[in-house]
C-alpha positions as CSV (number, residue, x, y, z in Angstrom):
1,X,-19.7,-2.7,-18.4
2,X,-17.8,-4.7,-15.8
3,X,-16.6,-2.9,-12.7
4,X,-13.4,-4.2,-11.3
5,X,-12.7,-3.9,-7.6
6,X,-10.1,-1.2,-6.7
7,X,-10.2,-0.7,-2.9
8,X,-11.5,-2.3,0.3
9,X,-12.8,0.1,2.9
10,X,-13.2,-1.2,6.4
11,X,-15.6,0.8,8.5
12,X,-15.4,0.1,12.3
13,X,-16.7,1.8,15.4
14,X,-15.1,2.7,18.7
15,X,-15.3,0.1,21.4
16,X,-16.5,-2.6,19.0
17,X,-14.8,-6.0,19.8
18,X,-15.9,-7.6,16.4
19,X,-14.4,-4.5,14.7
20,X,-11.1,-5.0,16.5
21,X,-11.0,-8.7,15.5
22,X,-11.7,-7.8,11.8
23,X,-8.8,-5.2,12.1
24,X,-6.5,-7.8,13.6
25,X,-7.3,-10.2,10.7
26,X,-6.6,-7.5,8.2
27,X,-3.3,-6.5,10.0
28,X,-2.2,-10.1,9.9
29,X,-2.5,-10.2,6.2
30,X,-0.9,-6.9,5.7
31,X,2.1,-8.0,7.8
32,X,2.8,-10.7,5.3
33,X,1.8,-8.8,2.2
34,X,2.6,-5.1,2.7
35,X,2.1,-4.5,-1.0
36,X,-1.7,-4.8,-0.3
37,X,-1.8,-1.8,1.9
38,X,-2.4,0.6,-1.0
39,X,-5.7,-1.2,-1.6
40,X,-7.1,-0.7,1.9
41,X,-8.6,2.1,3.8
42,X,-9.8,1.8,7.4
43,X,-12.3,4.4,8.6
44,X,-13.7,5.0,12.1
45,X,-17.5,5.4,11.8
46,X,-17.5,8.3,14.3
47,X,-15.2,10.3,12.0
48,X,-16.9,9.7,8.7
49,X,-20.6,10.3,9.2
50,X,-21.2,11.6,5.6
51,X,-19.8,8.3,4.2
52,X,-21.7,6.2,6.7
53,X,-24.9,7.9,5.6
54,X,-24.0,7.8,1.8
55,X,-23.3,4.0,1.9
56,X,-26.2,3.4,4.4
57,X,-24.0,1.6,6.9
58,X,-25.8,0.2,9.9
59,X,-23.7,-2.7,11.2
60,X,-20.0,-2.9,12.1
61,X,-17.6,-4.0,11.1
62,X,-18.5,-3.5,7.4
63,X,-16.1,-3.7,4.5
64,X,-17.0,-2.1,1.1
65,X,-15.5,-3.3,-2.1
66,X,-15.3,-0.2,-4.3
67,X,-14.4,0.4,-7.9
68,X,-12.3,3.3,-9.2
69,X,-15.3,5.6,-9.1
70,X,-16.0,4.7,-5.5
71,X,-19.1,2.8,-6.5
72,X,-19.9,-0.1,-4.2
73,X,-19.5,-3.5,-5.9
74,X,-20.0,-5.6,-2.8
75,X,-20.0,-5.5,1.0
76,X,-19.2,-7.8,3.8
77,X,-20.7,-7.3,7.2
78,X,-19.7,-8.8,10.6
79,X,-16.5,-10.2,11.8
80,X,-17.4,-13.8,10.8
81,X,-17.2,-12.7,7.2
82,X,-14.0,-10.7,7.5
83,X,-11.5,-13.4,8.3
84,X,-7.9,-13.7,7.4
85,X,-8.9,-15.8,4.4
86,X,-11.4,-13.2,3.2
87,X,-8.8,-10.4,3.4
88,X,-6.1,-12.4,1.7
89,X,-8.3,-13.5,-1.2
90,X,-9.9,-10.1,-1.7
91,X,-6.7,-8.2,-1.5
92,X,-4.7,-10.6,-3.7
93,X,-7.4,-10.3,-6.4
94,X,-7.5,-6.5,-6.3
95,X,-3.7,-6.4,-6.3
96,X,-3.6,-8.6,-9.4
97,X,-6.3,-6.6,-11.2
98,X,-4.5,-3.3,-10.4
99,X,-1.2,-4.7,-11.8
100,X,-3.0,-5.7,-15.0
101,X,-4.2,-2.0,-15.4
102,X,-0.7,-0.6,-15.1
């Protein structure tokens, strides 16, 4: 069975400069492609300790690529991996796959 990506979840923590940069890159993409917003969730580590533990998150920023059952398909860790190019490619792929399911 192939699991198709459904949502990207960015976990960040308070006072984290790399997290802020990852958020800025994401915001830049969402400014041009607002239709992608439905495929993104941003969560503050401090407010979601159960999810942090469940997904065994240790480094921030971390983005999880989740399928419809919230199972992890892939993860990206660190600002250098969460560039504008990453966000655009990942979100456009998810958006396309979601439209095919409609």
